[in-house]
All heavy atoms as an XYZ file, in Angstrom:
839
protein
N     115.557    146.101     31.500
C     114.608    145.029     31.759
C     115.265    143.678     31.651
O     116.010    143.435     30.695
C     113.501    145.144     30.750
C     112.448    144.178     30.826
S     110.922    145.112     31.020
C     109.841    143.905     31.432
N     115.036    142.814     32.678
C     115.694    141.457     32.614
C     115.115    140.591     31.519
O     114.037    140.839     31.115
C     115.338    140.897     34.017
C     114.326    141.681     34.598
C     114.228    142.939     33.825
N     115.971    139.739     31.099
C     115.533    138.873     30.023
C     114.519    137.849     30.575
O     114.372    137.666     31.719
C     116.776    138.091     29.472
C     117.697    138.975     28.762
C     118.846    138.148     28.144
O     118.699    136.983     27.875
O     119.883    138.788     27.942
N     113.930    137.166     29.638
C     112.900    136.218     29.984
C     113.428    135.105     30.887
O     112.760    134.696     31.825
C     112.276    135.647     28.700
C     111.119    134.744     28.950
N     109.951    135.184     29.518
C     110.929    133.418     28.695
C     109.105    134.199     29.615
N     109.682    133.082     29.124
N     114.601    134.598     30.629
C     115.237    133.577     31.459
C     115.515    134.087     32.874
O     115.298    133.346     33.859
N     115.975    135.322     32.970
C     116.249    135.869     34.299
C     114.964    136.015     35.083
O     114.912    135.768     36.304
C     116.950    137.270     34.187
C     118.373    137.123     33.647
O     118.938    136.035     33.811
O     118.898    138.123     33.125
N     113.931    136.465     34.426
C     112.586    136.638     35.080
C     112.065    135.270     35.590
O     111.522    135.192     36.681
C     111.604    137.275     34.099
C     110.263    137.605     34.649
C     110.404    138.620     35.798
C     109.384    138.184     33.588
N     112.300    134.269     34.801
C     111.855    132.935     35.165
C     112.639    132.468     36.424
O     112.040    131.886     37.365
C     112.068    131.954     34.005
C     111.667    130.552     34.311
N     110.344    130.194     34.515
C     112.383    129.363     34.479
C     110.244    128.921     34.752
N     111.503    128.407     34.758
N     113.904    132.688     36.425
C     114.773    132.311     37.604
C     114.354    133.119     38.827
O     114.284    132.506     39.949
C     116.249    132.525     37.281
C     116.809    131.540     36.269
C     118.263    131.784     36.005
O     118.927    132.429     36.835
O     118.704    131.368     34.969
N     114.047    134.367     38.695
C     113.667    135.192     39.820
C     112.292    134.700     40.347
O     112.067    134.541     41.458
C     113.564    136.664     39.396
C     115.026    137.180     39.180
C     112.897    137.491     40.529
C     115.013    138.577     38.611
N     111.369    134.357     39.380
C     110.088    133.876     39.765
C     110.201    132.517     40.519
O     109.530    132.260     41.474
C     109.232    133.685     38.504
O     107.988    133.196     38.835
N     111.108    131.632     40.007
C     111.322    130.301     40.696
C     111.877    130.534     42.085
O     111.488    129.871     43.053
C     112.310    129.460     39.814
C     111.749    128.704     38.691
C     112.829    127.996     37.923
C     110.751    127.661     39.238
N     112.796    131.485     42.211
C     113.397    131.759     43.517
C     112.371    132.241     44.461
O     112.332    131.866     45.663
C     114.591    132.761     43.365
N     111.490    133.187     43.968
C     110.412    133.686     44.866
C     109.480    132.569     45.263
O     109.047    132.442     46.378
C     109.683    134.814     44.146
C     110.562    136.072     44.055
C     108.367    135.172     44.878
C     110.021    137.185     43.188
N     109.122    131.697     44.303
C     108.263    130.559     44.571
C     108.884    129.642     45.591
O     108.189    129.132     46.537
N     110.201    129.347     45.470
C     110.888    128.530     46.453
C     110.894    129.154     47.842
O     110.700    128.433     48.848
C     112.304    128.269     45.945
C     112.367    127.240     44.823
O     111.441    126.529     44.565
N     113.469    127.312     44.065
N     111.116    130.471     47.919
C     111.102    131.129     49.190
C     109.733    131.079     49.884
O     109.608    130.927     51.049
C     111.557    132.573     49.051
C     113.051    132.793     48.747
C     113.329    134.232     48.421
C     113.895    132.325     49.947
N     108.674    131.263     49.036
C     107.317    131.201     49.574
C     107.014    129.747     50.094
O     106.428    129.626     51.161
C     106.290    131.586     48.467
C     106.291    133.065     48.175
C     105.349    133.369     47.043
O     105.004    132.479     46.229
N     104.894    134.615     46.968
N     107.459    128.778     49.351
C     107.254    127.373     49.770
C     108.043    127.104     51.093
O     107.476    126.445     52.008
C     107.682    126.401     48.653
N     109.247    127.563     51.210
C     110.011    127.380     52.407
C     109.372    128.100     53.588
O     109.321    127.595     54.717
C     111.483    127.907     52.228
C     112.304    126.990     51.386
C     113.727    127.548     51.187
O     114.151    128.371     51.957
O     114.383    127.140     50.218
N     108.862    129.280     53.297
C     108.202    130.100     54.385
C     106.900    129.332     54.841
O     106.637    129.234     56.047
C     107.802    131.490     53.907
N     106.162    128.767     53.943
C     104.953    128.058     54.277
C     105.335    126.772     55.034
O     104.761    126.478     56.044
C     104.161    127.670     52.975
O     103.797    128.829     52.252
C     102.945    126.887     53.318
N     106.358    126.098     54.566
C     106.817    124.878     55.218
C     107.329    125.188     56.624
O     107.034    124.440     57.586
C     107.989    124.222     54.374
O     108.463    123.120     55.040
N     108.073    126.278     56.741
C     108.562    126.692     58.048
C     107.427    127.034     58.996
O     107.455    126.685     60.129
C     109.494    127.922     57.926
O     110.623    127.589     57.246
N     106.371    127.740     58.479
C     105.251    128.100     59.270
C     104.548    126.877     59.755
O     104.204    126.662     60.933
C     104.296    128.982     58.477
C     103.351    129.744     59.252
C     102.499    130.770     58.450
N     103.278    131.432     57.452
C     102.980    131.339     56.114
N     102.017    130.609     55.695
N     103.723    131.969     55.217
N     104.309    125.828     58.880
C     103.678    124.585     59.269
C     104.520    123.826     60.234
O     104.021    123.245     61.193
C     103.393    123.789     57.972
C     102.307    124.352     57.090
C     102.233    123.630     55.773
O     103.061    122.752     55.475
O     101.341    124.003     54.958
N     105.817    123.786     60.010
C     106.704    123.124     60.932
C     106.681    123.758     62.301
O     106.722    123.063     63.317
N     106.666    125.050     62.338
C     106.566    125.759     63.582
C     105.245    125.464     64.306
O     105.225    125.249     65.513
C     106.732    127.285     63.347
C     106.936    128.065     64.608
C     107.316    129.557     64.341
N     106.639    130.156     63.208
C     107.235    130.594     62.087
N     108.524    130.440     61.972
N     106.543    131.131     61.124
N     104.191    125.356     63.596
C     102.877    125.060     64.167
C     102.904    123.620     64.747
O     102.390    123.417     65.833
C     101.766    125.160     63.106
C     101.482    126.581     62.727
C     100.416    126.677     61.576
O     100.199    125.727     60.901
N      99.918    127.874     61.366
N     103.491    122.702     64.038
C     103.633    121.335     64.536
C     104.498    121.331     65.786
O     104.146    120.653     66.816
C     104.183    120.342     63.445
C     104.549    119.037     64.005
C     103.206    120.200     62.293
N     105.591    122.084     65.718
C     106.475    122.113     66.869
C     105.784    122.694     68.085
O     105.856    122.157     69.233
C     107.731    122.931     66.538
C     108.725    123.143     67.658
C     109.344    121.818     68.074
C     109.844    124.083     67.197
N     105.009    123.757     67.880
C     104.268    124.398     68.994
C     103.200    123.429     69.530
O     102.988    123.419     70.762
C     103.604    125.683     68.555
C     104.649    126.853     68.482
N     105.105    127.481     69.653
C     105.281    127.430     67.443
C     105.951    128.429     69.276
N     106.105    128.431     67.965
N     102.537    122.683     68.688
C     101.528    121.708     69.159
C     102.243    120.644     70.043
O     101.681    120.278     71.106
C     100.856    121.073     67.943
N     103.361    120.159     69.641
C     104.117    119.192     70.420
C     104.583    119.772     71.741
O     104.457    119.185     72.804
C     105.325    118.630     69.656
C     104.904    117.737     68.502
C     106.146    117.217     67.729
C     105.678    116.310     66.594
N     106.888    115.790     65.872
N     105.046    121.023     71.705
C     105.474    121.676     72.906
C     104.302    121.898     73.881
O     104.432    121.800     75.104
C     106.143    123.013     72.605
C     107.598    122.919     72.013
C     108.093    124.286     71.618
C     108.515    122.308     72.994
N     103.092    122.196     73.320
C     101.950    122.333     74.165
C     101.572    121.026     74.890
O     101.201    121.043     76.017
C     100.716    122.831     73.316
C     100.882    124.306     72.884
O     101.736    125.002     73.513
O     100.160    124.710     71.934
N     101.714    119.890     74.147
C     101.454    118.604     74.753
C     102.500    118.309     75.848
O     102.151    117.821     76.949
C     101.510    117.519     73.724
C     100.334    117.461     72.789
C     100.463    116.311     71.814
C      99.291    116.263     70.842
N      99.421    115.209     69.865
N     103.748    118.714     75.600
C     104.782    118.435     76.638
C     104.505    119.308     77.863
O     104.583    118.825     79.019
C     106.156    118.751     76.055
C     106.541    117.703     74.992
C     107.251    118.878     77.152
C     107.807    117.967     74.220
N     104.079    120.594     77.650
C     103.831    121.468     78.761
C     102.622    120.981     79.540
O     102.606    121.105     80.779
C     103.665    122.920     78.267
C     104.941    123.592     77.824
O     105.971    123.241     78.320
N     104.802    124.542     76.946
N     101.612    120.469     78.843
C     100.478    119.908     79.591
C     100.904    118.717     80.406
O     100.405    118.510     81.551
C      99.383    119.512     78.569
N     101.712    117.870     79.822
C     102.252    116.685     80.631
C     103.047    117.114     81.819
O     102.893    116.584     82.945
N     103.859    118.173     81.663
C     104.644    118.634     82.811
C     103.718    119.245     83.888
O     103.971    119.062     85.073
C     105.649    119.736     82.337
C     106.759    119.032     81.518
C     106.286    120.516     83.477
C     107.720    120.029     80.804
N     102.674    119.966     83.451
C     101.693    120.475     84.436
C     101.026    119.382     85.181
O     100.861    119.461     86.414
C     100.687    121.398     83.706
N     100.674    118.301     84.500
C     100.030    117.162     85.172
C     101.006    116.511     86.162
O     100.640    116.145     87.245
C      99.578    116.117     84.157
C      98.989    114.876     84.687
C      97.718    115.092     85.540
O      97.006    116.094     85.263
O      97.465    114.327     86.429
N     102.289    116.388     85.764
C     103.290    115.817     86.672
C     103.454    116.732     87.868
O     103.667    116.231     89.029
C     104.614    115.599     85.961
C     104.640    114.514     84.939
C     105.976    114.556     84.221
C     104.432    113.222     85.585
N     103.395    118.034     87.713
C     103.518    118.949     88.866
C     102.336    118.762     89.794
O     102.549    118.820     91.038
C     103.588    120.410     88.401
C     104.945    120.743     87.819
O     105.957    120.136     88.202
N     105.012    121.704     86.921
N     101.180    118.526     89.293
C     100.003    118.322     90.153
C     100.168    117.001     90.893
O      99.939    116.924     92.138
C      98.687    118.270     89.278
C      97.552    117.728     90.097
C      98.371    119.665     88.744
N     100.586    115.945     90.218
C     100.846    114.704     90.860
C     101.931    114.813     91.974
O     101.826    114.251     93.048
C     101.185    113.617     89.850
C     100.048    113.210     88.973
C     100.499    112.181     87.911
O     101.628    111.762     87.896
N      99.537    111.819     87.029
N     103.002    115.577     91.676
C     104.073    115.745     92.626
C     103.533    116.479     93.826
O     103.912    116.092     95.016
C     105.227    116.505     91.967
C     106.468    116.760     92.809
C     107.044    115.421     93.263
C     107.450    117.586     92.021
N     102.710    117.460     93.655
C     102.167    118.229     94.785
C     101.308    117.279     95.651
O     101.352    117.367     96.901
C     101.330    119.414     94.275
N     100.482    116.414     95.011
C      99.682    115.452     95.729
C     100.526    114.495     96.549
O     100.274    114.148     97.666
C      98.784    114.689     94.794
C      97.671    115.606     94.216
O      97.304    116.605     94.752
N      97.132    115.183     93.141
N     101.631    114.037     95.901
C     102.544    113.114     96.598
C     103.234    113.790     97.765
O     103.381    113.168     98.802
C     103.568    112.535     95.571
C     102.992    111.526     94.646
S     104.008    110.978     93.257
C     105.558    110.658     93.981
N     103.598    115.040     97.593
C     104.213    115.721     98.731
C     103.261    115.845     99.888
O     103.685    115.696    101.044
C     104.685    117.126     98.279
C     105.979    117.091     97.489
O     106.705    116.141     97.572
N     106.225    118.084     96.708
N     102.007    116.107     99.609
C     101.003    116.138    100.667
C     100.828    114.781    101.360
O     100.746    114.681    102.571
N     100.861    113.703    100.541
C     100.709    112.399    101.132
C     101.946    112.062    101.959
O     101.816    111.393    103.064
C     100.624    111.327     99.996
O      99.413    111.568     99.255
N     103.105    112.446    101.528
C     104.335    112.181    102.264
C     104.307    112.911    103.614
O     104.653    112.343    104.654
C     105.635    112.488    101.477
C     105.779    111.502    100.335
C     106.876    112.565    102.360
C     106.829    111.862     99.311
N     103.844    114.165    103.574
C     103.729    114.921    104.789
C     102.774    114.262    105.763
O     103.017    114.185    106.994
N     101.687    113.813    105.269
C     100.706    113.116    106.117
C     101.289    111.843    106.690
O     101.073    111.565    107.919
C      99.435    112.794    105.295
C      98.313    112.160    106.110
C      97.072    111.891    105.255
O      97.053    112.098    104.083
N      96.050    111.361    105.885
N     101.986    111.081    105.902
C     102.638    109.803    106.387
C     103.638    110.141    107.493
O     103.787    109.419    108.446
C     103.279    109.043    105.220
C     102.319    108.287    104.343
C     103.104    107.729    103.151
C     101.644    107.198    105.098
N     104.441    111.225    107.262
C     105.426    111.623    108.248
C     104.673    111.974    109.615
O     105.172    111.590    110.690
C     106.243    112.806    107.770
C     107.253    112.412    106.714
C     107.920    113.668    106.141
O     107.432    114.750    106.149
N     109.087    113.394    105.634
N     103.621    112.647    109.551
C     102.879    113.027    110.749
C     102.366    111.756    111.421
O     102.492    111.629    112.656
C     101.721    113.928    110.409
C     100.912    114.392    111.621
C      99.794    115.307    111.248
O      99.634    115.610    110.036
N      99.059    115.724    112.218
N     101.812    110.814    110.654
C     101.272    109.620    111.264
C     102.371    108.780    111.867
O     102.232    108.192    112.957
C     100.528    108.780    110.188
C      99.188    109.444    109.826
C      98.514    108.684    108.629
O      98.991    107.673    108.235
O      97.474    109.213    108.172
N     103.546    108.706    111.174
C     104.669    107.937    111.742
C     105.161    108.587    113.042
O     105.562    107.880    113.967
C     105.787    107.857    110.693
C     105.496    106.945    109.576
S     105.084    105.233    110.026
C     106.650    104.705    110.732
N     105.146    109.895    113.116
C     105.550    110.579    114.314
C     104.660    110.220    115.451
O     105.062    110.125    116.611
C     105.590    112.104    114.083
N     103.342    110.021    115.204
C     102.376    109.647    116.207
C     102.596    108.173    116.650
O     102.330    107.825    117.758
C     100.961    109.861    115.714
C     100.640    111.322    115.478
C      99.307    111.524    114.748
O      98.620    110.565    114.505
O      98.974    112.701    114.507
N     102.973    107.335    115.702
C     103.026    105.833    115.981
C     104.335    105.506    116.616
O     104.430    104.572    117.436
C     102.862    105.127    114.616
C     103.246    103.626    114.794
C     101.440    105.241    114.081
N     105.412    106.234    116.338
C     106.734    105.845    116.776
C     106.822    105.772    118.350
O     107.367    104.800    118.844
C     107.778    106.918    116.334
C     109.179    106.484    116.539
C     110.139    107.454    115.855
C     111.548    106.967    116.050
N     112.529    107.864    115.384
N     106.267    106.672    119.147
C     106.321    106.478    120.612
C     105.556    105.237    121.050
O     105.984    104.565    121.983
C     105.627    107.733    121.164
C     105.687    108.748    120.078
C     105.720    108.005    118.798
N     104.480    104.898    120.399
C     103.731    103.704    120.731
C     104.565    102.437    120.458
O     104.562    101.511    121.286
C     102.415    103.620    119.933
C     101.440    104.783    120.255
C     100.994    104.819    121.691
O     100.850    103.724    122.317
O     100.880    105.933    122.253
N     105.271    102.438    119.355
C     106.105    101.333    119.095
C     107.249    101.168    120.037
O     107.535    100.050    120.508
C     106.660    101.456    117.607
C     107.726    100.373    117.325
C     105.560    101.376    116.569
N     107.820    102.291    120.463
C     108.874    102.298    121.481
C     108.356    101.718    122.792
O     109.038    100.896    123.433
C     109.429    103.638    121.663
O     110.077    104.094    120.493
N     107.190    102.146    123.212
C     106.557    101.628    124.439
C     106.280    100.142    124.306
O     106.573     99.400    125.279
C     105.253    102.425    124.691
O     105.530    103.793    124.792
C     104.605    101.951    125.989
N     105.757     99.741    123.234
C     105.464     98.292    123.039
C     106.752     97.476    123.085
O     106.728     96.418    123.721
C     104.783     98.037    121.684
C     104.427     96.651    121.416
C     103.388     95.951    121.825
C     105.245     95.707    120.654
N     103.488     94.640    121.448
C     104.609     94.467    120.712
C     106.458     95.873    119.959
C     105.105     93.369    120.063
C     106.958     94.712    119.338
C     106.260     93.458    119.386
N     107.813     97.958    122.457
C     109.088     97.240    122.468
C     109.612     97.106    123.919
O     110.112     96.045    124.320
C     110.095     97.897    121.564
C     109.878     97.634    120.132
C     110.950     98.266    119.262
N     110.699     98.001    117.866
C     111.249     98.668    116.915
N     112.033     99.686    117.114
N     110.995     98.367    115.650
N     109.513     98.195    124.639
C     109.984     98.153    126.038
C     109.230     97.149    126.875
O     109.758     96.342    127.661
C     109.918     99.539    126.678
N     107.874     97.178    126.680
C     107.054     96.181    127.416
C     107.313     94.765    126.979
O     107.373     93.822    127.852
C     105.552     96.489    127.214
C     105.059     97.787    127.832
C     103.644     98.079    127.414
C     105.130     97.713    129.370
N     107.546     94.544    125.700
C     107.890     93.183    125.199
C     109.194     92.698    125.842
O     109.254     91.565    126.225
C     107.979     93.211    123.658
C     108.251     91.863    123.091
C     108.701     91.938    121.679
N     109.913     92.705    121.598
C     110.500     93.081    120.494
N     109.963     92.779    119.291
N     111.647     93.749    120.462
N     110.162     93.616    125.817
C     111.445     93.220    126.396
C     111.397     92.920    127.866
O     111.991     91.994    128.353
C     112.520     94.317    126.144
C     112.903     94.429    124.698
O     112.683     93.501    123.889
N     113.450     95.579    124.276
N     110.543     93.706    128.617
C     110.338     93.373    130.023
C     109.705     92.038    130.214
O     110.031     91.303    131.105
C     109.519     94.480    130.639
C     110.317     95.812    130.872
C     109.451     96.871    131.431
N     109.023     96.572    132.794
C     108.139     97.258    133.431
N     107.517     98.324    132.856
N     107.763     96.940    134.627
N     108.730     91.706    129.382
C     108.033     90.456    129.461
C     108.980     89.307    129.168
O     108.963     88.297    129.875
C     106.848     90.395    128.525
N     109.832     89.490    128.190
C     110.819     88.428    127.820
C     111.745     88.199    129.004
O     112.099     87.117    129.385
C     111.548     88.773    126.492
C     110.594     88.626    125.336
C     112.733     87.858    126.327
C     111.175     89.163    124.035
N     112.202     89.344    129.549
C     113.154     89.278    130.705
C     112.482     88.626    131.902
O     113.066     87.773    132.591
N     111.204     88.890    132.136
C     110.447     88.276    133.222
C     110.311     86.765    133.032
O     110.473     85.993    133.938
N     110.022     86.360    131.779
C     109.846     84.970    131.488
C     111.209     84.229    131.671
O     111.266     83.092    132.145
C     109.321     84.749    130.051
C     107.879     85.134    129.987
S     107.038     84.726    128.396
C     108.221     84.763    127.196
N     112.272     84.868    131.249
C     113.637     84.282    131.376
C     113.955     84.131    132.870
O     114.433     83.044    133.314
C     114.684     85.110    130.710
C     116.105     84.650    130.809
C     116.240     83.281    130.118
C     117.057     85.649    130.156
N     113.653     85.138    133.663
C     113.959     85.089    135.131
C     113.116     83.988    135.755
O     113.570     83.182    136.598
C     113.682     86.388    135.796
N     111.811     83.912    135.386
C     110.932     82.861    135.952
C     111.406     81.479    135.525
O     111.386     80.531    136.354
C     109.509     83.089    135.442
C     108.411     82.175    135.989
C     108.347     82.304    137.509
C     107.112     82.505    135.345
N     111.861     81.352    134.299
C     112.440     80.055    133.869
C     113.645     79.611    134.689
O     113.806     78.440    135.042
C     112.787     80.094    132.368
O     111.665     80.360    131.568
N     114.512     80.576    134.937
C     115.708     80.279    135.759
C     115.355     79.909    137.129
O     115.884     78.974    137.736
C     116.672     81.465    135.730
C     117.354     81.753    134.393
C     118.166     83.037    134.487
C     118.265     80.612    133.992
N     114.371     80.648    137.728
C     113.890     80.343    139.058
C     113.304     78.966    139.108
O     113.548     78.182    140.005
C     112.948     81.425    139.559
C     113.643     82.729    139.764
C     112.187     80.970    140.829
C     112.761     83.934    140.059
N     112.455     78.676    138.133
C     111.812     77.353    138.073
C     112.779     76.243    137.921
O     112.707     75.158    138.520
C     110.759     77.342    136.974
C     109.563     78.240    137.222
S     108.651     77.846    138.717
C     107.838     76.380    138.212
N     113.796     76.496    137.039
C     114.836     75.478    136.805
C     115.603     75.235    138.094
O     115.858     74.083    138.423
C     115.732     75.880    135.662
N     115.970     76.308    138.760
C     116.751     76.169    140.009
C     115.905     75.500    141.106
O     116.346     74.637    141.801
C     117.247     77.574    140.474
O     117.953     78.169    139.469
C     118.140     77.426    141.687
N     114.633     75.975    141.176
C     113.760     75.404    142.191
C     113.392     73.946    141.899
O     113.336     73.119    142.789
N     113.285     73.611    140.611
C     112.995     72.275    140.225
C     114.169     71.362    140.552
O     113.977     70.206    141.112
N     115.385     71.801    140.330
C     116.553     71.033    140.710
C     116.666     70.842    142.218
O     116.986     69.710    142.701
C     117.843     71.708    140.136
N     116.428     71.892    142.978
C     116.440     71.758    144.412
C     115.363     70.844    144.900
O     115.553     70.038    145.838
C     116.271     73.159    145.037
N     114.181     70.912    144.334
C     113.041     70.041    144.756
C     113.389     68.605    144.401
O     113.144     67.694    145.231
C     111.772     70.446    144.027
N     114.029     68.395    143.308
C     114.343     66.997    142.906
C     115.394     66.461    143.882
O     115.325     65.305    144.327
C     114.933     66.964    141.485
C     115.356     65.637    141.020
C     116.588     65.195    140.838
C     114.501     64.515    140.774
N     116.639     63.865    140.450
C     115.302     63.460    140.437
C     113.146     64.313    140.802
C     114.819     62.162    140.082
C     112.630     63.049    140.485
C     113.437     62.012    140.139
N     116.375     67.297    144.176
C     117.413     66.865    145.181
C     116.790     66.605    146.515
O     117.130     65.528    147.182
C     118.489     67.991    145.287
C     119.605     67.631    146.215
N     120.493     66.632    145.976
C     119.901     68.186    147.427
C     121.329     66.578    146.969
N     121.035     67.515    147.884
N     115.914     67.473    146.977
C     115.188     67.242    148.276
C     114.380     65.997    148.191
O     114.312     65.240    149.250
N     113.710     65.700    147.115
C     112.888     64.488    146.989
C     113.738     63.217    147.018
O     113.387     62.263    147.684
C     112.095     64.549    145.610
C     111.109     63.461    145.362
C     110.033     63.429    146.489
C     110.472     63.592    144.017
N     114.932     63.331    146.438
C     115.812     62.175    146.491
C     116.333     61.932    147.939
O     116.353     60.743    148.402
C     117.066     62.422    145.578
C     116.745     62.242    144.095
C     118.026     62.472    143.235
O     118.883     63.247    143.651
N     118.066     61.846    142.107
N     116.603     63.013    148.641
C     117.032     62.891    150.040
C     115.929     62.316    150.895
O     116.108     61.410    151.760
C     117.538     64.228    150.609
C     118.869     64.631    150.142
C     119.260     65.988    150.694
C     119.613     65.808    152.141
N     120.128     67.085    152.731
N     114.665     62.757    150.701
C     113.595     62.264    151.481
C     113.308     60.828    151.213
O     113.003     60.027    152.120
C     112.334     63.120    151.174
N     113.383     60.436    149.949
C     113.150     59.058    149.567
C     114.239     58.140    150.175
O     113.991     57.033    150.679
C     113.107     58.935    148.046
N     115.487     58.640    150.163
C     116.575     57.868    150.680
C     116.426     57.719    152.212
O     116.638     56.653    152.790
C     117.949     58.513    150.407
N     115.915     58.750    152.906
C     115.722     58.678    154.296
C     114.574     57.773    154.665
O     114.588     57.064    155.639
C     115.522     60.114    154.897
N     113.547     57.779    153.875
C     112.347     57.010    154.121
C     112.537     55.527    153.885
O     112.212     54.649    154.669
C     111.193     57.570    153.373
C     109.856     56.843    153.576
C     109.165     57.073    154.774
C     109.373     55.900    152.718
C     107.966     56.361    155.037
C     108.198     55.239    152.941
C     107.540     55.473    154.120
O     106.344     54.805    154.353
N     113.172     55.320    152.717
C     113.324     53.905    152.276
C     114.631     53.298    152.776
O     114.842     52.141    152.741
C     113.222     53.735    150.766
C     111.856     54.029    150.225
C     111.584     55.194    149.538
C     110.772     53.206    150.558
C     110.318     55.440    149.033
C     109.527     53.458    150.029
C     109.263     54.607    149.295
N     115.507     54.166    153.176
C     116.798     53.728    153.714
C     117.779     53.335    152.581
O     117.393     53.207    151.429
N     118.993     53.118    152.995
C     119.977     52.689    151.993
C     119.732     51.316    151.484
O     119.258     50.450    152.241
C     121.303     52.797    152.738
C     120.988     52.902    154.137
C     119.567     53.232    154.312
N     120.086     51.062    150.355
C     119.888     49.717    149.781
C     120.973     48.807    150.068
O     122.066     48.784    150.239
C     119.647     49.801    148.312
C     118.270     50.400    147.971
C     118.042     50.385    146.494
O     118.481     49.507    145.798
O     117.306     51.263    146.079
């Protein structure tokens, strides 16, 4: 039979082990609660990511529909700019010719000075 001191030490060791087991159990419960919160957050992020992927797909489809219209508009705009430039050149050339003709007519009408 162990002595009284040995029995006390064994009892203390058993008490310490029980306290560590309780502490470990509580720590594990706290850890699992935190992991549950993290998993819930990840699940919410996955839902948001799925929604964003749907939105991106919809935007891609809309952009595919708009792109030909933009190309057509740019082509028409460039044609209009080219037409205005050509008209400006014609008007400038015609204006210069008209001015030259007006000077000749005035000189013929009023005679040399």
